[in-house]
DSSP file (Angstrom, degrees, kcal/mol; ACC not computed):
  #  RESIDUE AA STRUCTURE BP1 BP2  ACC     N-H-->O    O-->H-N    N-H-->O    O-->H-N    TCO  KAPPA ALPHA  PHI   PSI    X-CA   Y-CA   Z-CA
    1    1 A M              0   0    0      0, 0.0    30,-3.0     0, 0.0     2,-0.4   0.000 360.0 360.0 360.0 140.5    0.0    0.0    0.0
    2    2 A K  E     -A   30   0A   0     61,-0.4    63,-3.1    28,-0.3    64,-1.0  -0.757 360.0-169.9 -89.4 137.5    1.2    3.5   -0.7
    3    3 A I  E     -Ab  29  66A   0     26,-2.9    26,-2.8    -2,-0.4     2,-0.4  -0.940  12.7-144.6-124.9 151.8    0.9    6.0    2.1
    4    4 A A  E     -Ab  28  67A   0     62,-2.5    64,-3.1    -2,-0.3     2,-0.4  -0.947  13.9-171.9-114.2 136.1    1.4    9.8    2.1
    5    5 A I  E     -Ab  27  68A   0     22,-1.9    22,-3.2    -2,-0.4     2,-0.2  -0.996  27.6-120.3-127.6 129.8    3.0   11.6    5.0
    6    6 A T  E     -A   26   0A   0     62,-1.9    11,-1.3    -2,-0.4     2,-0.4  -0.512  38.5-166.8 -68.3 134.3    3.1   15.4    5.3
    7    7 A A  E     -AC  25  16A   0     18,-2.8    18,-1.8     9,-0.3    17,-0.3  -0.966  31.1-150.0-133.0 141.1    6.7   16.4    5.5
    8    8 A K  S    S+     0   0    0      7,-2.2     2,-0.2    -2,-0.4     8,-0.1   0.708  85.8   6.4 -78.9 -21.3    8.5   19.7    6.4
    9    9 A S  S    S-     0   0    0      6,-0.3     2,-0.3     2,-0.2     5,-0.1  -0.842  81.6 -96.3-147.4-176.7   11.5   18.9    4.0
   10   10 A T  S    S+     0   0    0     -2,-0.2     2,-0.4    28,-0.1    28,-0.1  -0.341  86.0 102.2-104.4  50.3   12.7   16.5    1.4
   11   11 A D  S >  S-     0   0    0     -2,-0.3     3,-2.4     4,-0.1    -2,-0.2  -0.991  75.3-128.9-132.4 139.2   14.7   14.4    3.7
   12   12 A K  T 3  S+     0   0    0     -2,-0.4    84,-0.7     1,-0.3    83,-0.2   0.727 111.6  56.0 -61.6 -20.5   13.7   11.0    5.1
   13   13 A S  T 3  S+     0   0    0     82,-0.1    -1,-0.3    81,-0.1    -3,-0.0   0.311  84.4 131.8 -92.2   9.4   14.6   12.2    8.6
   14   14 A S    <   -     0   0    0     -3,-2.4    81,-2.2    80,-0.1    82,-0.2  -0.155  62.1-110.7 -59.4 152.0   12.2   15.1    8.1
   15   15 A E  B     -F   94   0B   0     79,-0.2    -7,-2.2    80,-0.1    -6,-0.3  -0.551  38.9 -99.9 -76.3 150.0    9.6   16.0   10.8
   16   16 A V  B     -C    7   0A   0     77,-2.9    -9,-0.3    -9,-0.2    77,-0.2  -0.568  36.7-122.9 -68.8 131.1    6.0   15.4    9.9
   17   17 A D        -     0   0    0    -11,-1.3    53,-1.1    -2,-0.3    54,-0.2  -0.652  12.7-144.6 -76.0 129.4    4.3   18.6    8.9
   18   18 A P  S    S+     0   0    0      0, 0.0    53,-1.2     0, 0.0     2,-0.4   0.692  79.5  72.4 -71.0 -15.9    1.3   19.3   11.2
   19   19 A R        -     0   0    0     51,-0.2    53,-0.1     1,-0.2    -2,-0.1  -0.777  57.8-169.6-100.7 142.2   -0.7   20.8    8.4
   20   20 A F  S >  S+     0   0    0     51,-0.5     3,-1.8    -2,-0.4    -1,-0.2   0.914  84.9  39.7 -88.8 -63.7   -2.2   18.8    5.5
   21   21 A G  T 3  S+     0   0    0      1,-0.3    34,-0.1    50,-0.1    51,-0.1   0.817 127.6  34.1 -59.1 -34.4   -3.4   21.4    3.0
   22   22 A R  T 3  S+     0   0    0     23,-0.1    -1,-0.3    24,-0.1    -2,-0.1   0.031  84.2 139.7-112.1  25.7   -0.4   23.7    3.5
   23   23 A A    <   -     0   0    0     -3,-1.8    22,-0.2     1,-0.1    21,-0.2  -0.396  55.4-132.4 -63.5 147.1    2.2   21.0    4.1
   24   24 A V  S    S-     0   0    0    -17,-0.3    17,-2.2     1,-0.2     2,-0.3   0.922  79.8  -4.6 -68.5 -44.3    5.5   21.8    2.3
   25   25 A N  E     -AD   7  40A   0    -18,-1.8   -18,-2.8    15,-0.2     2,-0.4  -0.926  59.9-129.9-143.8 164.4    5.8   18.3    0.9
   26   26 A F  E     -AD   6  39A   0     13,-2.5    13,-2.9    -2,-0.3     2,-0.7  -0.992  15.7-148.0-118.2 130.8    4.3   14.8    0.8
   27   27 A F  E     -AD   5  38A   0    -22,-3.2   -22,-1.9    -2,-0.4     2,-0.6  -0.887  15.7-159.3 -94.5 114.6    6.5   11.8    1.4
   28   28 A I  E     -AD   4  37A   0      9,-3.3     9,-2.0    -2,-0.7     2,-0.4  -0.869  14.2-179.2-100.8 121.9    4.9    9.0   -0.7
   29   29 A Y  E     -AD   3  36A   0    -26,-2.8   -26,-2.9    -2,-0.6     2,-0.7  -0.977  23.6-147.3-129.2 131.9    6.0    5.6    0.6
   30   30 A D  E  >  -A    2   0A   0      5,-2.8     4,-2.3    -2,-0.4     5,-0.3  -0.876   7.8-160.8 -97.8 112.9    5.1    2.1   -0.7
   31   31 A T  T  4 S+     0   0    0    -30,-3.0    -1,-0.1    -2,-0.7   -29,-0.1   0.682  88.7  50.0 -69.3 -17.6    5.0   -0.3    2.2
   32   32 A E  T  4 S+     0   0    0    -31,-0.2    -1,-0.2     1,-0.1   -30,-0.1   0.841 125.0  22.7 -88.8 -36.5    5.4   -3.3   -0.1
   33   33 A T  T  4 S-     0   0    0      2,-0.1    -2,-0.2   -32,-0.1     3,-0.1   0.548  92.7-130.6-107.1 -10.4    8.4   -2.2   -2.1
   34   34 A N     <  +     0   0    0     -4,-2.3     2,-0.2     1,-0.3    -3,-0.1   0.606  58.9 144.1  64.7  13.9   10.0    0.3    0.3
   35   35 A E        -     0   0    0     -5,-0.3    -5,-2.8    -6,-0.0     2,-0.3  -0.545  25.8-178.7 -79.0 149.3   10.2    2.8   -2.6
   36   36 A F  E     -D   29   0A   0     -7,-0.2     2,-0.3    -2,-0.2    -7,-0.2  -0.967  15.7-179.4-146.5 162.0    9.6    6.4   -1.8
   37   37 A A  E     -D   28   0A   0     -9,-2.0    -9,-3.3    -2,-0.3     2,-0.4  -0.978  24.8-125.1-155.0 155.2    9.4    9.8   -3.4
   38   38 A F  E     -D   27   0A   0     -2,-0.3     2,-0.5   -11,-0.2   -11,-0.2  -0.892  19.2-160.2-103.7 137.7    8.7   13.4   -2.3
   39   39 A V  E     -D   26   0A   0    -13,-2.9   -13,-2.5    -2,-0.4     2,-0.1  -0.981  18.2-130.0-119.0 122.8    6.0   15.4   -3.9
   40   40 A N  E     -D   25   0A   0     -2,-0.5   -15,-0.2   -15,-0.2     3,-0.2  -0.442  14.2-165.4 -70.6 141.1    6.1   19.2   -3.7
   41   41 A N    >>  +     0   0    0    -17,-2.2     4,-2.2     1,-0.1     3,-1.3  -0.014  47.0 125.0-115.4  27.0    2.9   20.9   -2.5
   42   42 A S  H 3>  +     0   0    0      1,-0.3     4,-1.9     2,-0.2    -1,-0.1   0.806  65.7  65.1 -61.4 -30.1    3.8   24.5   -3.4
   43   43 A Q  H 34 S+     0   0    0      1,-0.2    -1,-0.3    -3,-0.2    -2,-0.1   0.831 112.4  35.0 -62.6 -30.0    0.7   24.9   -5.5
   44   44 A S  H X4 S+     0   0    0     -3,-1.3     3,-1.1   -21,-0.2    -2,-0.2   0.801 110.3  62.9 -89.5 -34.1   -1.4   24.6   -2.3
   45   45 A L  H 3< S+     0   0    0     -4,-2.2    -2,-0.2     1,-0.3    -3,-0.2   0.885 111.4  37.5 -57.4 -40.9    1.1   26.3    0.0
   46   46 A D  T 3< S+     0   0    0     -4,-1.9    -1,-0.3    -5,-0.2     2,-0.2   0.379  90.8 119.7 -94.8   3.3    0.7   29.6   -2.0
   47   47 A S    <   -     0   0    0     -3,-1.1     4,-0.2     1,-0.1     3,-0.1  -0.474  58.1-146.7 -74.5 137.4   -3.0   29.2   -2.6
   48   48 A A  S    S-     0   0    0      1,-0.2     2,-0.3    -2,-0.2    -1,-0.1   0.850  82.2  -8.2 -69.8 -34.1   -5.3   31.9   -1.2
   49   49 A S  S    S+     0   0    0      1,-0.1    -1,-0.2     2,-0.0    -3,-0.0  -0.975 115.5  48.3-155.0 164.1   -8.0   29.4   -0.7
   50   50 A G     >  +     0   0    0     -2,-0.3     4,-2.3    -3,-0.1     5,-0.2   0.678  59.8 140.8  78.3  17.7   -8.8   25.7   -1.4
   51   51 A A  H  >  +     0   0    0      1,-0.2     4,-2.7     2,-0.2     5,-0.2   0.895  69.3  51.7 -61.3 -40.9   -5.4   24.5   -0.2
   52   52 A G  H  > S+     0   0    0      2,-0.2     4,-2.3     1,-0.2    -1,-0.2   0.908 111.3  45.6 -63.9 -43.0   -6.9   21.4    1.4
   53   53 A I  H  > S+     0   0    0      2,-0.2     4,-2.2     1,-0.2    -1,-0.2   0.906 114.4  48.4 -68.6 -41.0   -8.8   20.3   -1.7
   54   54 A Q  H  X S+     0   0    0     -4,-2.3     4,-2.1     2,-0.2    -2,-0.2   0.917 112.9  48.3 -64.5 -42.4   -5.8   20.9   -4.0
   55   55 A A  H  X S+     0   0    0     -4,-2.7     4,-2.4    -5,-0.2    -2,-0.2   0.889 109.2  53.8 -64.8 -38.5   -3.6   19.0   -1.6
   56   56 A A  H  X S+     0   0    0     -4,-2.3     4,-3.0    -5,-0.2     5,-0.2   0.920 108.1  50.0 -61.0 -43.3   -6.2   16.1   -1.5
   57   57 A K  H  X S+     0   0    0     -4,-2.2     4,-2.6     1,-0.2    -2,-0.2   0.916 109.4  51.7 -60.7 -43.1   -6.1   15.9   -5.3
   58   58 A T  H  X S+     0   0    0     -4,-2.1     4,-0.6     2,-0.2    -2,-0.2   0.926 113.8  43.2 -59.2 -46.1   -2.3   15.8   -5.2
   59   59 A V  H ><>S+     0   0    0     -4,-2.4     3,-1.1     1,-0.2     5,-1.0   0.923 113.4  50.8 -67.2 -45.3   -2.3   12.9   -2.7
   60   60 A I  H ><5S+     0   0    0     -4,-3.0     3,-2.0     1,-0.3    -2,-0.2   0.896 104.5  58.5 -59.6 -41.0   -5.1   11.0   -4.5
   61   61 A D  H 3<5S+     0   0    0     -4,-2.6    -1,-0.3     1,-0.3    -2,-0.2   0.708  97.4  62.3 -63.3 -19.5   -3.3   11.3   -7.8
   62   62 A Q  T <<5S-     0   0    0     -3,-1.1    -1,-0.3    -4,-0.6    -2,-0.2   0.530 112.2-120.5 -82.8  -6.4   -0.4    9.5   -6.2
   63   63 A G  T < 5 +     0   0    0     -3,-2.0   -61,-0.4    -4,-0.3    -3,-0.2   0.803  52.5 165.2  75.2  30.0   -2.6    6.4   -5.7
   64   64 A V      < -     0   0    0     -5,-1.0   -61,-0.2     1,-0.1    -1,-0.2  -0.435  34.0-161.3 -81.5 155.1   -2.2    6.3   -1.9
   65   65 A G  S    S+     0   0    0    -63,-3.1    21,-2.7     1,-0.2     2,-0.3   0.505  76.1  30.7-106.8 -10.7   -4.5    4.3    0.4
   66   66 A A  E     -be   3  86A   0    -64,-1.0   -62,-2.5    19,-0.3     2,-0.4  -0.997  60.1-153.6-150.3 149.0   -3.6    6.2    3.6
   67   67 A L  E     -be   4  87A   0     19,-2.8    21,-2.7    -2,-0.3     2,-0.5  -0.990   6.1-164.7-123.1 131.5   -2.6    9.7    4.7
   68   68 A L  E     +be   5  88A   0    -64,-3.1   -62,-1.9    -2,-0.4     2,-0.3  -0.979  31.3 138.3-115.2 122.1   -0.6   10.4    7.9
   69   69 A T        -     0   0    0     19,-2.4    22,-2.0    -2,-0.5     3,-0.1  -0.934  59.9-112.0-153.5 171.0   -0.6   14.0    9.0
   70   70 A G  S    S-     0   0    0    -53,-1.1    20,-2.9     1,-0.3     2,-0.3   0.948  95.9  -4.7 -73.9 -51.5   -0.9   16.3   12.0
   71   71 A H        -     0   0    0    -53,-1.2   -51,-0.5   -54,-0.2     2,-0.4  -0.980  57.0-161.6-146.1 154.0   -4.3   17.8   11.1
   72   72 A C        -     0   0    0     -2,-0.3    42,-1.6   -52,-0.1    43,-1.0  -0.987  16.4-138.2-142.4 128.0   -6.9   17.6    8.4
   73   73 A G     >  -     0   0    0     -2,-0.4     4,-2.4    40,-0.2     5,-0.2  -0.249  30.9 -99.8 -81.3 171.8   -9.7   20.0    7.7
   74   74 A P  H  > S+     0   0    0      0, 0.0     4,-2.2     0, 0.0     5,-0.2   0.854 116.3  47.3 -65.4 -40.5  -13.3   19.2    6.7
   75   75 A K  H  > S+     0   0    0      2,-0.2     4,-2.2     1,-0.2     5,-0.2   0.926 116.4  44.1 -69.7 -43.0  -13.1   19.8    2.9
   76   76 A A  H  > S+     0   0    0      2,-0.2     4,-2.8     1,-0.2     5,-0.2   0.910 112.5  53.6 -64.9 -41.8   -9.9   17.8    2.5
   77   77 A F  H  X S+     0   0    0     -4,-2.4     4,-2.6     1,-0.2     5,-0.2   0.919 109.8  47.6 -58.9 -44.6  -11.2   15.1    4.8
   78   78 A K  H  X S+     0   0    0     -4,-2.2     4,-2.0     2,-0.2    -1,-0.2   0.918 113.2  47.5 -63.9 -44.5  -14.4   14.7    2.6
   79   79 A A  H  X S+     0   0    0     -4,-2.2     4,-1.1     2,-0.2    -2,-0.2   0.909 114.3  46.9 -64.3 -42.4  -12.4   14.6   -0.6
   80   80 A L  H  <>S+     0   0    0     -4,-2.8     5,-2.5     1,-0.2     3,-0.4   0.916 112.8  47.2 -67.7 -44.1   -9.9   12.0    0.7
   81   81 A T  H ><5S+     0   0    0     -4,-2.6     3,-1.6     1,-0.2    -1,-0.2   0.851 106.9  58.0 -68.4 -32.2  -12.6    9.7    2.2
   82   82 A A  H 3<5S+     0   0    0     -4,-2.0    -1,-0.2     1,-0.3    -2,-0.2   0.824 107.2  48.7 -63.5 -29.5  -14.6    9.9   -1.0
   83   83 A A  T 3<5S-     0   0    0     -4,-1.1    -1,-0.3    -3,-0.4    -2,-0.2   0.267 122.2-111.4 -92.2  10.6  -11.5    8.6   -2.8
   84   84 A E  T < 5 +     0   0    0     -3,-1.6     2,-0.6     1,-0.2    -3,-0.2   0.848  65.0 151.4  62.5  38.2  -11.2    5.8   -0.1
   85   85 A V      < -     0   0    0     -5,-2.5   -19,-0.3    -6,-0.1     2,-0.2  -0.894  42.8-133.9 -97.5 123.7   -8.0    7.2    1.5
   86   86 A D  E     -e   66   0A   0    -21,-2.7   -19,-2.8    -2,-0.6     2,-0.5  -0.576  21.4-147.2 -75.1 139.6   -7.7    6.3    5.2
   87   87 A I  E     -e   67   0A   0     23,-0.3    23,-3.5    -2,-0.2     2,-0.5  -0.933  15.9-173.4-118.6 131.6   -6.7    9.4    7.3
   88   88 A Y  E     -e   68   0A   0    -21,-2.7   -19,-2.4    -2,-0.5     3,-0.2  -0.989  14.0-175.0-122.7 122.4   -4.6    9.3   10.4
   89   89 A V        +     0   0    0     -2,-0.5   -19,-0.2    19,-0.5    19,-0.2  -0.574  55.9  49.7-113.7 176.0   -4.2   12.6   12.3
   90   90 A N  S    S+     0   0    0    -20,-2.9     2,-0.5     1,-0.2   -20,-0.2   0.790  71.0 158.8  64.0  30.7   -2.2   13.8   15.3
   91   91 A I        +     0   0    0    -22,-2.0     2,-0.2    -3,-0.2    -1,-0.2  -0.733  10.9 168.0 -86.0 128.8    0.9   12.3   13.8
   92   92 A T        +     0   0    0     -2,-0.5     2,-0.2    -3,-0.1   -75,-0.1  -0.768  32.0  45.0-130.6 176.1    4.1   13.8   15.2
   93   93 A G  S    S-     0   0    0     -2,-0.2   -77,-2.9   -77,-0.2     2,-0.2  -0.558  94.9 -25.2  89.6-153.5    7.8   13.0   15.1
   94   94 A T  B  >  -F   15   0B   0    -79,-0.3     4,-2.3    -2,-0.2   -79,-0.2  -0.471  56.3-110.2 -95.6 166.6    9.8   12.0   12.1
   95   95 A I  H  > S+     0   0    0    -81,-2.2     4,-2.5     1,-0.2     5,-0.2   0.925 120.2  53.6 -57.6 -45.8    8.7   10.4    8.8
   96   96 A K  H  > S+     0   0    0    -84,-0.7     4,-2.2   -82,-0.2    -1,-0.2   0.912 109.0  47.8 -57.9 -45.1   10.5    7.2    9.9
   97   97 A E  H  > S+     0   0    0      1,-0.2     4,-2.3     2,-0.2    -1,-0.2   0.896 110.8  51.9 -63.9 -40.5    8.7    7.1   13.3
   98   98 A A  H  X S+     0   0    0     -4,-2.3     4,-2.3     2,-0.2    -2,-0.2   0.909 109.6  49.2 -63.0 -42.7    5.3    7.6   11.5
   99   99 A I  H  X S+     0   0    0     -4,-2.5     4,-2.9     2,-0.2     5,-0.2   0.924 110.3  51.2 -62.5 -44.5    6.0    4.7    9.1
  100  100 A E  H  X S+     0   0    0     -4,-2.2     4,-1.7     1,-0.2    -2,-0.2   0.924 111.1  47.2 -60.0 -45.5    7.0    2.4   12.0
  101  101 A L  H  <>S+     0   0    0     -4,-2.3     5,-2.7     2,-0.2     6,-0.4   0.898 113.3  49.5 -63.1 -40.3    3.8    3.2   13.9
  102  102 A F  H ><5S+     0   0    0     -4,-2.3     3,-1.5     1,-0.2    -2,-0.2   0.946 111.9  46.8 -63.2 -48.8    1.7    2.7   10.8
  103  103 A E  H 3<5S+     0   0    0     -4,-2.9    -1,-0.2     1,-0.3    -2,-0.2   0.774 110.6  53.3 -67.5 -25.4    3.3   -0.6   10.0
  104  104 A Q  T 3<5S-     0   0    0     -4,-1.7    -1,-0.3    -5,-0.2    -2,-0.2   0.460 112.8-119.9 -86.1  -1.4    2.9   -1.8   13.6
  105  105 A G  T < 5S+     0   0    0     -3,-1.5    -3,-0.2    -4,-0.3    -2,-0.1   0.782  74.2 130.4  70.4  27.1   -0.8   -1.0   13.5
  106  106 A K      < +     0   0    0     -5,-2.7     2,-0.3    -6,-0.2    -4,-0.2   0.354  43.9  90.4 -96.1   5.7   -0.4    1.5   16.3
  107  107 A L        -     0   0    0     -6,-0.4     2,-0.5    -5,-0.2   -16,-0.0  -0.798  68.2-137.1-104.4 146.2   -2.3    4.4   14.6
  108  108 A E        -     0   0    0     -2,-0.3   -19,-0.5   -19,-0.2     2,-0.1  -0.881  21.6-121.5-104.9 128.3   -6.0    5.0   14.9
  109  109 A K        -     0   0    0     -2,-0.5   -21,-0.2   -21,-0.1     2,-0.2  -0.407  30.8-115.8 -67.1 138.4   -7.9    6.0   11.8
  110  110 A A        -     0   0    0    -23,-3.5   -23,-0.3     1,-0.1    -1,-0.1  -0.502  18.9-164.3 -77.1 142.9   -9.7    9.4   12.0
  111  111 A D  S    S+     0   0    0     -2,-0.2     2,-0.3     1,-0.2    -1,-0.1   0.670  73.6   8.4 -94.1 -23.5  -13.5    9.5   11.9
  112  112 A N  S    S-     0   0    0    -25,-0.1    -1,-0.2   -40,-0.0   -40,-0.1  -0.924  91.9 -75.6-149.3 166.7  -13.8   13.2   11.2
  113  113 A A        -     0   0    0     -2,-0.3   -40,-0.2     1,-0.1    -2,-0.1  -0.421  36.5-151.7 -62.2 147.5  -11.7   16.3   10.4
  114  114 A D  S    S+     0   0    0    -42,-1.6     2,-0.3    -2,-0.1   -41,-0.2   0.431  71.9  39.6-109.1   1.1   -9.9   17.4   13.5
  115  115 A V  S    S-     0   0    0    -43,-1.0     3,-0.1     0, 0.0     2,-0.1  -0.957  85.5-103.6-139.8 161.4   -9.7   21.2   12.7
  116  116 A E    >   -     0   0    0     -2,-0.3     3,-0.6   -43,-0.2    -2,-0.1  -0.361  53.1 -82.0 -75.2 163.3  -11.9   23.8   11.1
  117  117 A G  T 3  S+     0   0    0      1,-0.2    -1,-0.1   -44,-0.1   -45,-0.0  -0.268 114.8  29.8 -60.9 155.3  -11.3   24.9    7.5
  118  118 A H  T 3         0   0    0      1,-0.1    -1,-0.2    -3,-0.1    -2,-0.1   0.839 360.0 360.0  61.5  36.6   -8.6   27.6    7.0
  119  119 A W    <         0   0    0     -3,-0.6    -1,-0.1    -4,-0.1    -2,-0.1   0.471 360.0 360.0 -73.6 360.0   -6.7   26.4   10.0
């Protein structure tokens, strides 16, 4: 399964970005092949509005089945769940730590957005 993790930089030791829509980058990781790539999110970062929906499209286009992030707003949450992407929020630490927790089944899937829009 491919997962997306919000990332503050383009380094595997990067901290998880607490924002989804305005995350600097997405770390795309394939849990089966261990292949990874970084996807820049500058189009959403600089957006006056609609950052969450644009970021959701970017993640969905990568074919991911799960998103690990600090927080996710209502419009992005709706778009991601409509595309059958599982969302995990309140993720902190490094990308490596987030992957380990995910693979160990220690993360709880979110039922709702955990912040208001325009957070």
